[in-house]
GUVOZA-391908 format. One record per residue: y, z, x of N, C-alpha, C, O, CB in turn; residue in one letter. Coordinates in pm, whole numbers, plus 50000, padded with zeros to 5 digits. Atoms other than C-alpha are relative to their C-alpha. Glycine has a CB too. Layout:
BEGIN
+---------+-------+--------+----------+-------+---------+---------+-------+--------+---------+-------+--------+----------+-------+---------+----+
! n_north !  n_up ! n_east ! ca_north ! ca_up ! ca_east ! c_north !  c_up ! c_east ! o_north !  o_up ! o_east ! cb_north ! cb_up ! cb_east ! aa !
+---------+-------+--------+----------+-------+---------+---------+-------+--------+---------+-------+--------+----------+-------+---------+----+
!       Y !     Z !      X !        Y !     Z !       X !       Y !     Z !      X !       Y !     Z !      X !        Y !     Z !       X !  a !
...
+---------+-------+--------+----------+-------+---------+---------+-------+--------+---------+-------+--------+----------+-------+---------+----+
***
This chain:
BEGIN
+---------+-------+--------+----------+-------+---------+---------+-------+--------+---------+-------+--------+----------+-------+---------+----+
! n_north !  n_up ! n_east ! ca_north ! ca_up ! ca_east ! c_north !  c_up ! c_east ! o_north !  o_up ! o_east ! cb_north ! cb_up ! cb_east ! aa !
+---------+-------+--------+----------+-------+---------+---------+-------+--------+---------+-------+--------+----------+-------+---------+----+
!   49859 ! 49978 !  50028 !    27345 ! 47905 !   96197 !   50052 ! 49882 !  49919 !   50018 ! 49767 !  49945 !    50081 ! 50018 !   50130 !  m !
!   49941 ! 50107 !  50081 !    27538 ! 47712 !   95940 !   50126 ! 49947 !  50068 !   50175 ! 50004 !  50165 !    50032 ! 50050 !   49857 !  s !
!   49868 ! 50049 !  49958 !    27844 ! 47501 !   95998 !   50104 ! 50101 !  49951 !   50076 ! 50180 !  49861 !    50029 ! 49855 !   49944 !  a !
!   49894 ! 49910 !  50043 !    28170 ! 47690 !   95965 !   50041 ! 49966 !  49857 !   50059 ! 49850 !  49822 !    50122 ! 49991 !   50096 !  s !
!   49961 ! 50018 !  50139 !    28263 ! 47744 !   95601 !   50132 ! 50071 !  49973 !   50167 ! 50168 !  50041 !    49890 ! 50053 !   49905 !  e !
!   49877 ! 49937 !  50044 !    28590 ! 47829 !   95432 !   49966 ! 50127 !  49921 !   49862 ! 50133 !  49856 !    50086 ! 49902 !   49915 !  d !
!   50023 ! 49874 !  50071 !    28618 ! 48180 !   95288 !   49999 ! 49983 !  49849 !   49950 ! 50070 !  49777 !    50105 ! 50101 !   50038 !  f !
!   50001 ! 50025 !  50145 !    28668 ! 48028 !   94942 !   49857 ! 49997 !  49946 !   49833 ! 50034 !  49832 !    50072 ! 49868 !   49968 !  k !
!   50141 ! 50002 !  50041 !    28290 ! 47979 !   94930 !   49950 ! 50141 !  49972 !   49877 ! 50162 !  49875 !    49913 ! 49933 !   50109 !  a !
!   50040 ! 49861 !  50023 !    28238 ! 48355 !   94961 !   50071 ! 50059 !  49879 !   50011 ! 50135 !  49803 !    50029 ! 50086 !   50124 !  l !
!   49925 ! 49948 !  50113 !    28510 ! 48431 !   94710 !   49935 ! 49959 !  49868 !   49935 ! 50036 !  49771 !    50146 ! 49950 !   50005 !  e !
!   50065 ! 50048 !  50121 !    28323 ! 48222 !   94453 !   49870 ! 50075 !  49972 !   49828 ! 50084 !  49856 !    49971 ! 49850 !   50013 !  k !
!   50128 ! 49931 !  50015 !    28002 ! 48421 !   94513 !   50014 ! 50144 !  49949 !   49915 ! 50203 !  49905 !    49927 ! 50000 !   50131 !  e !
!   49980 ! 49860 !  50039 !    28155 ! 48761 !   94428 !   50092 ! 50009 !  49880 !   50192 ! 49938 !  49870 !    50057 ! 50081 !   50117 !  y !
!   49926 ! 49981 !  50124 !    28285 ! 48878 !   94094 !   50103 ! 50110 !  50019 !   50067 ! 50225 !  50046 !    49905 ! 50033 !   49883 !  n !
!   49892 ! 49903 !  49980 !    28623 ! 49051 !   94119 !   50005 ! 50106 !  49889 !   50070 ! 50209 !  49905 !    50133 ! 49929 !   50009 !  a !
!   49992 ! 49905 !  50111 !    28568 ! 49227 !   93784 !   49906 ! 50119 !  50017 !   49926 ! 50222 !  49951 !    49968 ! 49929 !   49872 !  s !
!   50083 ! 49881 !  49976 !    28289 ! 49455 !   93913 !   50046 ! 50070 !  50127 !   50107 ! 50008 !  50215 !    49850 ! 49961 !   50010 !  d !
!   49949 ! 49917 !  49890 !    28357 ! 49736 !   94160 !   49956 ! 49949 !  50137 !   50037 ! 49939 !  50230 !    49954 ! 50143 !   49981 !  k !
!   50054 ! 50045 !  49872 !    28131 ! 49609 !   94438 !   50065 ! 49868 !  50043 !   50103 ! 49852 !  50159 !    49846 ! 49982 !   49991 !  e !
!   49937 ! 50129 !  49970 !    28271 ! 49255 !   94418 !   50146 ! 50015 !  50037 !   50194 ! 49949 !  50129 !    49987 ! 49907 !   49883 !  g !
!   49858 ! 49977 !  49971 !    28629 ! 49379 !   94411 !   50019 ! 50060 !  50139 !   50110 ! 50020 !  50212 !    50063 ! 50094 !   49895 !  a !
!   49991 ! 49940 !  49866 !    28570 ! 49594 !   94722 !   49974 ! 49895 !  50108 !   50045 ! 49891 !  50209 !    49898 ! 50116 !   50014 !  n !
!   50030 ! 50104 !  49902 !    28413 ! 49301 !   94906 !   50117 ! 49904 !  50015 !   50154 ! 49871 !  50127 !    49873 ! 49924 !   49960 !  f !
!   49890 ! 50096 !  49996 !    28698 ! 49066 !   94815 !   50124 ! 50061 !  50068 !   50199 ! 49990 !  50135 !    50036 ! 49954 !   49859 !  l !
!   49889 ! 49931 !  49934 !    28953 ! 49325 !   94932 !   49981 ! 49997 !  50153 !   50075 ! 49968 !  50227 !    50012 ! 50147 !   49950 !  k !
!   50030 ! 50004 !  49856 !    28783 ! 49348 !   95273 !   50009 ! 49857 !  50053 !   50055 ! 49835 !  50165 !    49860 ! 50058 !   50027 !  k !
!   49996 ! 50141 !  49959 !    28752 ! 48969 !   95287 !   50144 ! 49954 !  50021 !   50170 ! 49874 !  50111 !    49931 ! 49911 !   49895 !  l !
!   49859 ! 50041 !  49984 !    29128 ! 48930 !   95243 !   50056 ! 50044 !  50135 !   50140 ! 49975 !  50193 !    50086 ! 50060 !   49886 !  s !
!   49958 ! 49953 !  49868 !    29180 ! 49135 !   95561 !   49939 ! 49911 !  50109 !   50008 ! 49874 !  50204 !    49959 ! 50148 !   50022 !  v !
!   50068 ! 50084 !  49902 !    28925 ! 48929 !   95754 !   50064 ! 49862 !  50007 !   50077 ! 49803 !  50115 !    49850 ! 49986 !   49966 !  i !
!   49939 ! 50133 !  50008 !    29091 ! 48605 !   95638 !   50129 ! 49991 !  50080 !   50169 ! 49882 !  50120 !    50027 ! 49963 !   49856 !  k !
!   49876 ! 49999 !  49923 !    29410 ! 48710 !   95817 !   49978 ! 49966 !  50147 !   50068 ! 49917 !  50214 !    50068 ! 50135 !   49988 !  e !
!   50028 ! 50019 !  49858 !    29240 ! 48684 !   96155 !   49910 ! 49880 !  50028 !   49922 ! 49816 !  50132 !    49935 ! 50124 !   50056 !  k !
!   50100 ! 50105 !  49977 !    28960 ! 48427 !   96115 !   50018 ! 49886 !  49900 !   50064 ! 49906 !  49788 !    49858 ! 50058 !   49989 !  y !
!   49981 ! 50118 !  50084 !    28959 ! 48075 !   95974 !   49878 ! 49966 !  49916 !   49887 ! 49885 !  49824 !    50036 ! 49882 !   50086 !  s !
!   50122 ! 50030 !  50076 !    28602 ! 48070 !   95843 !   49886 ! 50091 !  50041 !   49904 ! 50186 !  50118 !    49961 ! 49854 !   50020 !  g !
!   50118 ! 49921 !  49970 !    28253 ! 48209 !   95863 !   49879 ! 49908 !  50010 !   49884 ! 49793 !  49967 !    49977 ! 50111 !   49893 !  f !
!   50128 ! 50071 !  49993 !    27897 ! 48097 !   95936 !   49893 ! 50084 !  49935 !   49894 ! 50207 !  49946 !    49962 ! 49966 !   50147 !  r !
!   50115 ! 49929 !  50059 !    27584 ! 48188 !   95745 !   49888 ! 50002 !  50104 !   49871 ! 49910 !  50183 !    49953 ! 49932 !   49866 !  r !
!   50112 ! 49986 !  49907 !    27284 ! 48313 !   95938 !   49878 ! 50045 !  49922 !   49888 ! 50124 !  49828 !    50034 ! 50101 !   50114 !  v !
!   50125 ! 49964 !  50067 !    26922 ! 48342 !   95832 !   49973 ! 50150 !  50020 !   49972 ! 50198 !  50133 !    49881 ! 49915 !   50056 !  r !
!   50024 ! 49856 !  49995 !    26850 ! 48708 !   95749 !   49853 ! 50031 !  50023 !   49779 ! 50059 !  49928 !    50047 ! 50067 !   49871 !  g !
!   50142 ! 49985 !  49971 !    26517 ! 48748 !   95926 !   49968 ! 50117 !  50093 !   49859 ! 50123 !  50150 !    49948 ! 49873 !   50061 !  d !
!   50024 ! 49887 !  49909 !    26555 ! 49069 !   96126 !   50060 ! 49979 !  50138 !   50084 ! 50075 !  50210 !    49852 ! 50024 !   50013 !  g !
!   49936 ! 50032 !  49872 !    26702 ! 48892 !   96429 !   50137 ! 49938 !  49977 !   50196 ! 49881 !  50069 !    49911 ! 49906 !   50083 !  s !
!   49875 ! 50068 !  50037 !    27014 ! 48772 !   96247 !   50120 ! 50051 !  50081 !   50207 ! 49973 !  50119 !    50027 ! 50017 !   49851 !  c !
!   49888 ! 49948 !  49921 !    27251 ! 49006 !   96433 !   50003 ! 49937 !  50138 !   50108 ! 49891 !  50183 !    49990 ! 50153 !   50012 !  f !
!   50006 ! 50054 !  49863 !    27134 ! 48887 !   96774 !   50033 ! 49851 !  50000 !   50107 ! 49803 !  50086 !    49861 ! 50023 !   50062 !  y !
!   49974 ! 50144 !  50009 !    27140 ! 48521 !   96669 !   50150 ! 49975 !  49981 !   50208 ! 49891 !  50050 !    49920 ! 49937 !   49884 !  r !
!   49858 ! 50019 !  50029 !    27493 ! 48549 !   96528 !   50087 ! 50042 !  50118 !   50185 ! 49975 !  50150 !    50040 ! 50078 !   49875 !  a !
!   49921 ! 49948 !  49889 !    27624 ! 48753 !   96820 !   49997 ! 49905 !  50119 !   50101 ! 49871 !  50175 !    49949 ! 50138 !   50041 !  y !
!   50014 ! 50092 !  49886 !    27488 ! 48523 !   97090 !   50066 ! 49866 !  49968 !   50133 ! 49808 !  50053 !    49850 ! 49979 !   50037 !  v !
!   49936 ! 50124 !  50039 !    27600 ! 48216 !   96897 !   50152 ! 50011 !  50013 !   50218 ! 49920 !  50065 !    49961 ! 49963 !   49857 !  f !
!   49855 ! 49979 !  49991 !    27953 ! 48360 !   96873 !   50049 ! 50004 !  50143 !   50154 ! 49947 !  50174 !    50037 ! 50128 !   49931 !  g !
!   49961 ! 49996 !  49859 !    27966 ! 48433 !   97245 !   49996 ! 49860 !  50061 !   50088 ! 49820 !  50134 !    49909 ! 50094 !   50079 !  l !
!   50010 ! 50135 !  49945 !    27846 ! 48084 !   97332 !   50109 ! 49910 !  49943 !   50163 ! 49825 !  50015 !    49862 ! 49941 !   49972 !  l !
!   49893 ! 50079 !  50061 !    28093 ! 47932 !   97087 !   50134 ! 50029 !  50069 !   50213 ! 49937 !  50093 !    50010 ! 50031 !   49849 !  e !
!   49878 ! 49965 !  49929 !    28375 ! 48122 !   97260 !   50004 ! 49937 !  50139 !   50110 ! 49894 !  50185 !    50013 ! 50153 !   50011 !  q !
!   50006 ! 50066 !  49869 !    28258 ! 47986 !   97597 !   50043 ! 49854 !  49988 !   50118 ! 49804 !  50071 !    49857 ! 50009 !   50058 !  l !
!   49964 ! 50140 !  50019 !    28289 ! 47634 !   97463 !   50149 ! 49985 !  49972 !   50213 ! 49893 !  50023 !    49920 ! 49939 !   49886 !  l !
!   49858 ! 50005 !  50033 !    28634 ! 47703 !   97322 !   50085 ! 50021 !  50125 !   50187 ! 49955 !  50144 !    50035 ! 50105 !   49893 !  v !
!   49924 ! 49971 !  49878 !    28752 ! 47847 !   97653 !   49991 ! 49887 !  50102 !   50085 ! 49863 !  50178 !    49949 ! 50130 !   50062 !  m !
!   50016 ! 50113 !  49910 !    28614 ! 47551 !   97847 !   49994 ! 50035 !  50148 !   50034 ! 49954 !  50232 !    50110 ! 49906 !   49978 !  g !
!   50009 ! 49957 !  49861 !    28550 ! 47746 !   98168 !   49863 ! 49961 !  50056 !   49762 ! 50022 !  50022 !    50023 ! 50153 !   50013 !  d !
!   50126 ! 50051 !  49947 !    28285 ! 47555 !   98363 !   49928 ! 50103 !  50087 !   49806 ! 50115 !  50080 !    50025 ! 49872 !   50081 !  k !
!   50060 ! 49901 !  49911 !    28226 ! 47830 !   98620 !   49932 ! 50110 !  49920 !   49819 ! 50150 !  49951 !    50105 ! 50061 !   50094 !  t !
!   50060 ! 49896 !  50083 !    28166 ! 48093 !   98354 !   49879 ! 49946 !  49925 !   49778 ! 50014 !  49914 !    50104 ! 50057 !   49901 !  l !
!   50113 ! 50060 !  50072 !    27942 ! 47858 !   98156 !   49878 ! 49989 !  50090 !   49766 ! 50017 !  50047 !    50038 ! 49861 !   49947 !  s !
!   50111 ! 50010 !  49906 !    27729 ! 47798 !   98465 !   49940 ! 50137 !  50029 !   49818 ! 50151 !  50039 !    50046 ! 49934 !   50131 !  q !
!   50049 ! 49863 !  49976 !    27705 ! 48172 !   98531 !   49919 ! 50049 !  49882 !   49815 ! 50113 !  49900 !    50118 ! 50096 !   50027 !  a !
!   50074 ! 49960 !  50120 !    27595 ! 48231 !   98172 !   49866 ! 49930 !  49995 !   49764 ! 49993 !  49967 !    50082 ! 49970 !   49873 !  v !
!   50126 ! 50075 !  50000 !    27332 ! 47956 !   98194 !   49902 ! 50060 !  50100 !   49782 ! 50072 !  50072 !    50025 ! 49852 !   50033 !  c !
!   50087 ! 49941 !  49898 !    27197 ! 48113 !   98512 !   49943 ! 50133 !  49951 !   49824 ! 50160 !  49967 !    50077 ! 50020 !   50131 !  k !
!   50047 ! 49871 !  50050 !    27180 ! 48461 !   98354 !   49901 ! 49984 !  49885 !   49804 ! 50059 !  49875 !    50118 ! 50086 !   49956 !  r !
!   50091 ! 50025 !  50112 !    27015 ! 48323 !   98041 !   49863 ! 49959 !  50054 !   49761 ! 50010 !  50008 !    50056 ! 49892 !   49906 !  v !
!   50126 ! 50045 !  49941 !    26750 ! 48144 !   98250 !   49926 ! 50117 !  50064 !   49804 ! 50130 !  50048 !    50025 ! 49890 !   50104 !  a !
!   50061 ! 49883 !  49937 !    26687 ! 48463 !   98450 !   49944 ! 50095 !  49894 !   49835 ! 50150 !  49910 !    50102 ! 50073 !   50089 !  e !
!   50042 ! 49909 !  50107 !    26664 ! 48668 !   98131 !   49871 ! 49953 !  49935 !   49780 ! 50033 !  49912 !    50110 ! 50012 !   49895 !  s !
!   50120 ! 50051 !  50065 !    26406 ! 48441 !   97972 !   49881 ! 49997 !  50096 !   49767 ! 50018 !  50052 !    50026 ! 49860 !   49946 !  y !
!   50113 ! 50007 !  49907 !    26197 ! 48407 !   98287 !   49941 ! 50138 !  50032 !   49826 ! 50147 !  50074 !    50044 ! 49932 !   50130 !  s !
!   50050 ! 49866 !  49969 !    26166 ! 48785 !   98330 !   49966 ! 50083 !  49877 !   49915 ! 50194 !  49890 !    50101 ! 50073 !   50083 !  t !
!   50025 ! 49922 !  50121 !    26135 ! 48894 !   97967 !   49858 ! 49980 !  49950 !   49790 ! 49885 !  49988 !    50100 ! 49964 !   49891 !  s !
!   50133 ! 50015 !  50059 !    25816 ! 48950 !   97773 !   50007 ! 49908 !  49878 !   50112 ! 49850 !  49850 !    49941 ! 50138 !   49961 !  d !
!   50006 ! 50093 !  50112 !    25708 ! 48751 !   97468 !   50065 ! 50054 !  49873 !   50078 ! 49980 !  49775 !    49857 ! 49964 !   49972 !  d !
!   49940 ! 49942 !  50119 !    25871 ! 48987 !   97220 !   50142 ! 49946 !  49983 !   50228 ! 49971 !  50067 !    49999 ! 50155 !   50009 !  d !
!   49872 ! 50066 !  50020 !    26166 ! 48795 !   97074 !   50115 ! 50100 !  49994 !   50221 ! 50076 !  50053 !    49997 ! 49919 !   49872 !  f !
!   49891 ! 49904 !  50015 !    26371 ! 49102 !   96984 !   50038 ! 50058 !  50134 !   50157 ! 50073 !  50164 !    49961 ! 50112 !   49903 !  v !
!   49970 ! 49948 !  49866 !    26341 ! 49245 !   97335 !   50077 ! 49897 !  50079 !   50177 ! 49930 !  50144 !    49870 ! 50039 !   50074 !  f !
!   49931 ! 50107 !  49926 !    26443 ! 48910 !   97484 !   50141 ! 49979 !  49946 !   50234 ! 49958 !  50024 !    49920 ! 49869 !   49991 !  a !
!   49867 ! 50019 !  50059 !    26733 ! 48876 !   97239 !   50094 ! 50112 !  50040 !   50211 ! 50088 !  50071 !    49989 ! 49992 !   49847 !  a !
!   49916 ! 49887 !  49958 !    26861 ! 49224 !   97321 !   50041 ! 49986 !  50146 !   50157 ! 50009 !  50181 !    49927 ! 50133 !   49978 !  r !
!   49971 ! 50016 !  49858 !    26837 ! 49158 !   97692 !   50102 ! 49889 !  50022 !   50197 ! 49905 !  50100 !    49871 ! 49969 !   50079 !  r !
!   49907 ! 50111 !  49990 !    27014 ! 48825 !   97656 !   50138 ! 50040 !  49949 !   50240 ! 50006 !  50009 !    49948 ! 49879 !   49922 !  l !
!   49874 ! 49956 !  50056 !    27282 ! 48982 !   97439 !   50076 ! 50087 !  50099 !   50197 ! 50071 !  50117 !    49977 ! 50077 !   49870 !  t !
!   49935 ! 49915 !  49901 !    27353 ! 49246 !   97703 !   50052 ! 49918 !  50117 !   50163 ! 49942 !  50165 !    49903 ! 50108 !   50050 !  h !
!   49956 ! 50086 !  49890 !    27372 ! 48983 !   97978 !   50125 ! 49922 !  49963 !   50222 ! 49919 !  50040 !    49888 ! 49902 !   50040 !  c !
!   49885 ! 50079 !  50043 !    27611 ! 48764 !   97782 !   50122 ! 50087 !  49976 !   50234 ! 50049 !  50010 !    49966 ! 49923 !   49873 !  l !
!   49888 ! 49909 !  50025 !    27825 ! 49058 !   97675 !   50064 ! 50042 !  50131 !   50187 ! 50043 !  50142 !    49953 ! 50123 !   49922 !  t !
!   49947 ! 49960 !  49870 !    27862 ! 49175 !   98034 !   50079 ! 49887 !  50065 !   50190 ! 49909 !  50113 !    49887 ! 50043 !   50093 !  d !
!   49931 ! 50113 !  49940 !    27953 ! 48829 !   98159 !   50130 ! 49968 !  49926 !   50233 ! 49943 !  49989 !    49910 ! 49877 !   50001 !  l !
!   49883 ! 50033 !  50081 !    28194 ! 48765 !   97874 !   50110 ! 50104 !  50019 !   50227 ! 50068 !  50035 !    49961 ! 49989 !   49852 !  f !
!   49902 ! 49893 !  49982 !    28366 ! 49103 !   97909 !   50065 ! 49990 !  50138 !   50186 ! 50008 !  50151 !    49934 ! 50139 !   49982 !  a !
!   49945 ! 50016 !  49866 !    28407 ! 49048 !   98282 !   50098 ! 49884 !  50004 !   50206 ! 49894 !  50063 !    49887 ! 49979 !   50103 !  f !
!   49913 ! 50118 !  50001 !    28554 ! 48703 !   98224 !   50133 ! 50030 !  49931 !   50239 ! 49996 !  49983 !    49930 ! 49883 !   49932 !  y !
!   49877 ! 49969 !  50074 !    28804 ! 48827 !   97965 !   50087 ! 50094 !  50082 !   50209 ! 50076 !  50089 !    49967 ! 50063 !   49863 !  v !
!   49925 ! 49907 !  49915 !    28905 ! 49114 !   98194 !   50061 ! 49928 !  50120 !   50179 ! 49948 !  50151 !    49908 ! 50114 !   50048 !  f !
!   49954 ! 50066 !  49878 !    28933 ! 48893 !   98502 !   50107 ! 49895 !  49974 !   50194 ! 49872 !  50058 !    49882 ! 49935 !   50070 !  a !
!   49905 ! 50108 !  50028 !    29130 ! 48616 !   98333 !   50111 ! 50042 !  49904 !   50206 ! 49968 !  49883 !    49928 ! 49882 !   49943 !  t !
!   49902 ! 49952 !  50096 !    29326 ! 48825 !   98082 !   50015 ! 49908 !  49880 !   50124 ! 49896 !  49824 !    50134 ! 50017 !   50067 !  n !
!   49998 ! 50092 !  50114 !    29233 ! 48574 !   97808 !   49988 ! 50077 !  49870 !   49925 ! 50183 !  49865 !    49887 ! 49896 !   50012 !  k !
!   50013 ! 49945 !  50134 !    29268 ! 48653 !   97440 !   49889 ! 49925 !  49929 !   49881 ! 49803 !  49941 !    50133 ! 49991 !   49921 !  q !
!   50108 ! 50065 !  50074 !    28963 ! 48583 !   97221 !   49998 ! 50051 !  49857 !   50070 ! 50144 !  49821 !    49863 ! 50025 !   50068 !  t !
!   50018 ! 49957 !  50139 !    28860 ! 48614 !   96858 !   49876 ! 50086 !  49984 !   49829 ! 50103 !  49872 !    49991 ! 49880 !   49908 !  n !
!   50121 ! 49916 !  50010 !    28561 ! 48838 !   96938 !   50037 ! 50142 !  49971 !   49948 ! 50227 !  49960 !    49918 ! 49993 !   50129 !  c !
+---------+-------+--------+----------+-------+---------+---------+-------+--------+---------+-------+--------+----------+-------+---------+----+
***
């Protein structure tokens, strides 16, 4: 995962004069209203899982809830100790565990997030 980047970096990569670039920039303007930046992720087939889990963990840090963080660490450890060697299977399992914990926390605490 890269460091957080400003959306101006993406705007420079797309040409507004062609149809595809113009469509992307239009969608980007909507995203910019809600988010302050983006991160690049290596596109290797597991990029969705890497980005998703990273985002959930980043939200945990922002929230600063020690009890939830400990629960997540416990579930992650359990997930890795019971999963097979296939990375994608382990990533999917971990993603489901984190999503469940995170959704429960948001519901239980009524917190607003950027997810």
